[in-house]
Backbone bond lengths (Angstrom), bond angles and torsions (degrees), N, CA, C in turn:
res aa  C-N    CA-C-N  psi(-1)  N-CA   C-N-CA  omega(-1)  CA-C   N-CA-C  phi
1 M - - - 1.454 - - 1.523 109.63 -
2 S 1.303 115.47 152.31 1.452 120.14 -178.65 1.528 110.80 -77.61
3 Y 1.324 115.08 162.41 1.469 120.92 177.67 1.521 110.32 -56.80
4 E 1.323 116.73 -42.47 1.462 121.63 -178.01 1.527 111.82 -64.03
5 T 1.324 117.69 -41.00 1.464 121.20 178.41 1.521 110.58 -64.68
6 L 1.335 116.59 -46.10 1.462 120.47 178.08 1.529 110.85 -63.99
7 D 1.320 115.99 -34.50 1.462 120.76 177.21 1.531 111.04 -63.75
8 R 1.325 116.86 -41.77 1.471 120.84 176.85 1.523 111.46 -64.49
9 I 1.314 116.67 -38.77 1.470 120.54 177.25 1.527 109.41 -63.47
10 A 1.321 116.75 -47.02 1.466 120.49 178.93 1.525 111.13 -61.55
11 D 1.321 116.41 -40.92 1.466 120.58 -179.58 1.523 113.15 -67.42
12 S 1.323 117.37 -22.21 1.468 119.79 -178.44 1.535 112.98 -90.39
13 Y 1.328 117.78 -12.79 1.462 120.87 -174.60 1.537 112.25 -64.07
14 I 1.306 118.04 -53.01 1.473 120.16 -177.35 1.526 111.60 -65.39
15 P 1.328 120.48 -44.38 1.470 118.23 175.29 1.528 113.36 -58.03
16 L 1.323 116.86 -36.39 1.462 120.35 177.03 1.534 110.88 -64.63
17 L 1.320 116.64 -42.57 1.472 120.36 176.37 1.529 111.05 -62.70
18 V 1.318 117.09 -40.88 1.472 120.97 179.34 1.527 109.96 -61.02
19 V 1.316 117.00 -44.88 1.471 120.50 178.60 1.530 110.16 -59.98
20 C 1.325 117.27 -45.67 1.476 120.55 177.98 1.530 110.72 -59.21
21 C 1.323 116.76 -43.91 1.474 120.65 179.88 1.521 111.34 -63.43
22 L 1.313 117.50 -44.49 1.464 120.42 -179.12 1.522 111.92 -66.10
23 I 1.320 116.70 -35.90 1.470 119.70 175.26 1.527 109.43 -62.44
24 L 1.331 116.47 -43.56 1.468 119.94 179.54 1.521 112.21 -66.11
25 V 1.317 117.06 -33.97 1.460 119.96 176.80 1.525 109.81 -64.35
26 A 1.315 117.19 -42.91 1.471 121.91 -174.66 1.524 113.75 -83.04
27 M 1.308 119.44 -17.22 1.470 121.85 -174.85 1.530 115.16 -54.09
28 P 1.326 119.88 -38.83 1.471 117.91 -178.97 1.527 114.00 -60.31
29 F 1.336 118.77 -19.39 1.462 120.78 178.00 1.521 111.59 -62.69
30 Q 1.321 117.21 -21.36 1.458 120.24 176.73 1.526 111.11 -64.20
31 R 1.334 116.08 -25.07 1.465 120.98 -177.02 1.528 112.73 -87.75
32 G 1.303 117.39 -6.80 1.455 119.22 177.09 1.514 113.45 115.32
33 V 1.305 114.17 -177.18 1.467 122.01 -175.10 1.519 111.67 -64.36
34 T 1.329 118.80 -32.38 1.458 121.17 -177.73 1.522 112.46 -63.45
35 A 1.321 117.76 -17.65 1.457 121.35 -179.67 1.527 112.90 -88.25
36 A 1.326 117.77 2.68 1.468 120.44 -178.21 1.526 111.25 -58.78
37 G 1.324 116.74 -36.60 1.470 119.73 178.29 1.515 112.17 -62.19
38 L 1.324 117.20 -37.52 1.462 120.98 177.83 1.524 110.87 -67.39
39 V 1.313 117.09 -38.23 1.469 120.68 176.72 1.526 109.70 -61.34
40 V 1.316 116.59 -46.20 1.471 120.94 179.61 1.522 110.10 -62.43
41 A 1.336 116.74 -44.94 1.463 120.45 -179.42 1.526 111.30 -60.97
42 R 1.315 116.90 -44.30 1.467 120.60 178.79 1.524 110.95 -64.48
43 F 1.327 116.12 -41.07 1.466 119.84 179.99 1.530 110.82 -64.25
44 V 1.323 116.75 -43.44 1.468 120.99 179.34 1.530 110.07 -62.78
45 L 1.330 116.69 -42.15 1.461 120.16 177.61 1.524 110.87 -61.49
46 L 1.312 117.32 -45.65 1.466 121.38 179.03 1.531 111.12 -61.26
47 V 1.313 116.52 -45.17 1.469 120.70 179.18 1.529 110.78 -62.60
48 A 1.331 117.03 -41.37 1.468 120.43 179.53 1.527 111.24 -62.85
49 L 1.321 116.81 -42.74 1.469 119.95 179.12 1.531 111.40 -65.35
50 V 1.312 116.54 -42.98 1.470 120.25 179.69 1.536 110.63 -69.69
51 A 1.325 117.00 -37.07 1.471 120.27 178.16 1.521 110.85 -60.14
52 T 1.321 116.80 -37.44 1.470 120.59 177.87 1.524 111.09 -57.47
53 V 1.312 115.80 -41.54 1.468 121.11 179.84 1.525 110.57 -58.27
54 Y 1.331 115.87 -47.28 1.460 119.75 -175.01 1.520 112.81 -81.07
55 I 1.298 118.31 -26.99 1.476 120.56 172.71 1.523 109.43 -62.13
56 W 1.331 116.62 -46.15 1.461 119.87 177.63 1.525 111.60 -66.01
57 M 1.332 117.05 -36.80 1.459 119.80 178.47 1.532 110.74 -62.38
58 F 1.336 116.15 -46.06 1.464 119.76 179.06 1.526 111.46 -67.98
59 A 1.322 117.45 -37.85 1.467 120.36 177.41 1.525 110.53 -62.61
60 D 1.334 115.85 -41.75 1.461 119.32 178.55 1.529 111.11 -65.92
61 A 1.334 116.01 -40.49 1.470 119.11 178.32 1.528 110.80 -64.27
62 R 1.311 116.35 -36.73 1.468 121.16 -177.18 1.530 112.57 -75.56
63 W 1.353 116.15 -45.38 1.463 120.21 -172.70 1.522 113.88 -112.75
64 A 1.314 118.28 5.36 1.479 123.08 177.46 1.536 111.19 50.14
65 I 1.315 115.83 52.15 1.469 121.65 -176.53 1.528 110.95 -65.37
66 W 1.317 117.48 -51.74 1.467 120.19 -176.91 1.525 111.56 -67.27
67 P 1.329 119.69 -45.20 1.473 117.95 177.12 1.532 113.00 -59.87
68 A 1.325 116.94 -30.73 1.463 120.24 178.91 1.533 111.51 -67.62
69 L 1.325 116.84 -20.72 1.459 120.76 179.09 1.529 112.19 -82.65
70 G 1.297 116.29 -2.38 1.462 119.09 176.67 1.505 114.26 114.54
71 R 1.312 116.67 72.33 1.466 122.67 175.80 1.520 112.81 57.61
72 L 1.317 117.13 33.30 1.455 121.16 177.01 1.519 109.89 -96.45
73 D 1.323 115.20 166.32 1.456 121.89 -178.50 1.525 108.29 -135.83
74 Y 1.333 116.94 130.02 1.461 121.04 174.56 1.525 107.67 -65.61
75 S 1.321 116.57 127.43 1.457 121.14 -177.53 1.527 110.22 -99.50
76 T 1.312 116.12 96.56 1.458 120.82 178.89 1.524 110.15 -62.35
77 H 1.325 117.09 -35.47 1.470 120.51 177.25 1.525 110.82 -58.87
78 T 1.321 116.12 -48.85 1.467 121.00 179.33 1.514 110.52 -62.49
79 A 1.325 116.22 -46.43 1.459 121.21 -176.60 1.529 111.80 -61.49
80 L 1.317 116.70 -47.05 1.462 120.05 -178.19 1.527 111.03 -68.20
81 A 1.323 116.69 -43.06 1.468 119.35 177.90 1.522 110.29 -60.60
82 L 1.325 117.55 -42.38 1.463 120.89 179.95 1.525 111.37 -64.54
83 A 1.319 117.34 -44.35 1.467 120.61 179.72 1.528 110.96 -60.71
84 L 1.316 117.43 -42.75 1.463 121.35 179.83 1.527 111.39 -68.77
85 V 1.330 116.72 -39.55 1.462 120.47 177.35 1.531 110.46 -65.36
86 M 1.319 117.16 -37.68 1.474 120.02 177.02 1.525 110.42 -62.11
87 F 1.316 116.80 -42.11 1.461 120.59 177.78 1.527 110.66 -62.04
88 L 1.321 116.49 -46.73 1.465 120.73 179.94 1.531 111.15 -65.19
89 W 1.299 117.07 -36.26 1.460 122.77 178.88 1.529 110.35 -57.84
90 V 1.325 116.29 -41.35 1.463 121.32 -178.37 1.526 111.17 -68.91
91 W 1.318 117.83 -41.93 1.457 120.89 -170.70 1.513 115.17 -92.96
92 V 1.312 118.60 -21.56 1.467 120.25 178.37 1.525 107.68 -129.15
93 A 1.319 115.02 72.60 1.462 121.92 -174.27 1.529 112.50 -60.80
94 R 1.314 117.16 -34.01 1.470 118.86 -176.76 1.533 112.04 -67.83
95 L 1.317 117.28 -14.41 1.473 121.03 178.37 1.531 112.40 -108.63
96 R 1.325 116.72 20.50 1.471 119.87 -176.86 1.523 112.71 -54.90
97 W 1.317 117.14 -42.13 1.462 119.09 -178.59 1.526 111.43 -67.66
98 L 1.311 117.36 -31.33 1.464 120.55 174.65 1.520 110.40 -64.21
99 W 1.333 116.49 -46.58 1.473 120.21 -179.33 1.526 110.40 -62.25
100 I 1.333 116.49 -46.95 1.465 119.84 -179.47 1.527 110.89 -65.42
101 G 1.326 116.49 -44.40 1.464 120.31 178.79 1.515 112.49 -60.67
102 S 1.328 116.20 -41.81 1.464 119.13 179.41 1.523 110.95 -66.59
103 F 1.334 116.80 -37.89 1.464 120.24 178.56 1.529 110.92 -65.43
104 I 1.310 116.88 -44.52 1.470 120.27 178.69 1.530 110.20 -62.63
105 A 1.319 116.75 -42.32 1.476 120.06 177.72 1.526 110.63 -61.88
106 Y 1.325 116.75 -39.25 1.465 121.33 179.17 1.525 110.79 -65.14
107 V 1.321 116.84 -43.78 1.469 120.93 177.85 1.533 109.92 -61.13
108 L 1.314 116.52 -45.38 1.465 119.77 178.79 1.529 111.76 -63.60
109 L 1.325 116.62 -38.44 1.458 120.56 177.20 1.528 110.92 -65.48
110 M 1.338 116.66 -42.52 1.474 118.89 178.03 1.522 110.84 -61.86
111 R 1.323 117.14 -38.04 1.466 120.26 178.48 1.524 109.98 -67.54
112 Y 1.330 116.54 -45.88 1.465 121.24 -179.94 1.526 111.04 -59.29
113 Q 1.329 115.52 -38.94 1.465 120.50 -179.57 1.534 111.93 -81.12
114 A 1.326 116.24 -2.75 1.477 123.63 178.32 1.524 112.52 64.33
115 Y 1.342 116.67 34.71 1.468 119.82 174.74 1.522 109.93 -72.09
116 H 1.328 115.85 -42.80 1.463 122.61 -178.16 1.520 109.26 -147.00
117 T 1.339 115.23 162.77 1.461 119.97 172.06 1.527 108.29 -83.88
118 F 1.344 115.65 164.12 1.457 118.73 175.64 1.524 110.48 -61.13
119 L 1.322 117.06 -36.99 1.462 120.14 -179.39 1.530 111.17 -65.51
120 D 1.328 117.73 -38.62 1.473 121.07 174.02 1.526 110.16 -56.15
121 M 1.332 114.95 -48.95 1.463 120.44 -174.80 1.528 112.33 -71.74
122 V 1.330 116.97 -38.19 1.467 119.88 179.67 1.525 110.80 -67.55
123 T 1.320 117.65 -46.02 1.468 119.38 -179.10 1.528 110.85 -65.34
124 T 1.313 116.76 -41.53 1.464 120.05 176.19 1.521 110.48 -62.06
125 G 1.319 116.17 -45.85 1.459 120.95 -179.58 1.516 113.01 -61.87
126 L 1.323 117.04 -39.70 1.466 120.12 178.96 1.525 111.53 -63.60
127 V 1.323 116.19 -45.39 1.469 120.01 -177.78 1.525 110.81 -68.53
128 V 1.313 117.04 -50.65 1.467 120.50 -178.41 1.528 110.37 -69.06
129 G 1.316 117.44 -37.03 1.457 120.65 177.15 1.521 112.31 -62.99
130 A 1.327 116.62 -41.30 1.469 120.06 177.84 1.527 110.71 -65.06
131 C 1.319 116.93 -44.51 1.470 120.11 178.33 1.531 110.48 -64.34
132 G 1.312 116.41 -43.87 1.462 120.65 178.70 1.519 112.03 -62.06
133 S 1.331 116.45 -39.72 1.464 119.82 177.38 1.521 110.76 -63.04
134 G 1.319 116.71 -39.31 1.463 120.77 176.27 1.518 111.73 -62.72
135 I 1.308 116.30 -42.92 1.470 120.64 178.32 1.528 110.15 -63.51
136 L 1.325 117.30 -43.56 1.461 120.69 178.81 1.529 111.38 -64.35
137 Y 1.330 117.35 -36.75 1.464 121.26 177.66 1.531 110.17 -64.52
138 I 1.311 116.34 -46.32 1.473 120.38 178.66 1.528 109.64 -62.23
139 Y 1.312 117.10 -42.33 1.465 121.13 178.35 1.525 110.87 -58.34
140 R 1.325 116.06 -46.81 1.472 120.35 -179.66 1.530 111.14 -63.23
141 C 1.335 116.60 -39.89 1.471 120.00 178.40 1.525 110.57 -64.05
142 L 1.319 116.65 -45.21 1.464 120.24 178.63 1.511 111.08 -65.66
143 Q 1.303 117.27 -38.82 1.458 121.88 178.55 1.523 109.89 -61.73
144 G 1.316 117.08 -41.34 1.470 121.23 177.90 1.507 111.86 -64.06
145 R 1.332 116.99 -38.28 1.473 120.49 178.27 1.518 111.19 -66.02
146 V 1.315 116.51 -41.80 1.458 120.70 -179.49 1.521 110.16 -66.40
147 D 1.336 116.78 -41.83 1.456 120.89 -178.61 1.532 112.51 -66.96
148 H 1.335 117.67 -30.56 1.457 121.19 -175.50 1.516 113.88 -94.59
149 S 1.321 118.71 -6.51 1.464 118.63 -177.32 1.508 112.71 -91.91
């Protein structure tokens, strides 16, 4: 395939993930008005995960964190894809291997297209993944409190 075709495929990955996430956010409305709280909770979780991506992006732009590590670049593509995959991982567990496989394919495609180095993507993924895991942990703790009260 040509560079341009692969570029279009790469460009469509994150919008496709966003559509999947938004469908999952809205799905509880099928169950009625009582599910509105679940819609809000899912939306807040999604916003928190995505906010992490852009907080790190702005922090890197402000303090040049990745360049200070040695000619590295914060990969917003990697960060956003990872945050969205983490959200999908939580809500559609039976498709976990699909989400992980698609993310790995996306990372390999970004490397092939020379968008970022593996080190750019790994360091970004570690930082955003750790923050996202913390957000998911807090979400689960709060969810448990709400369910038990």
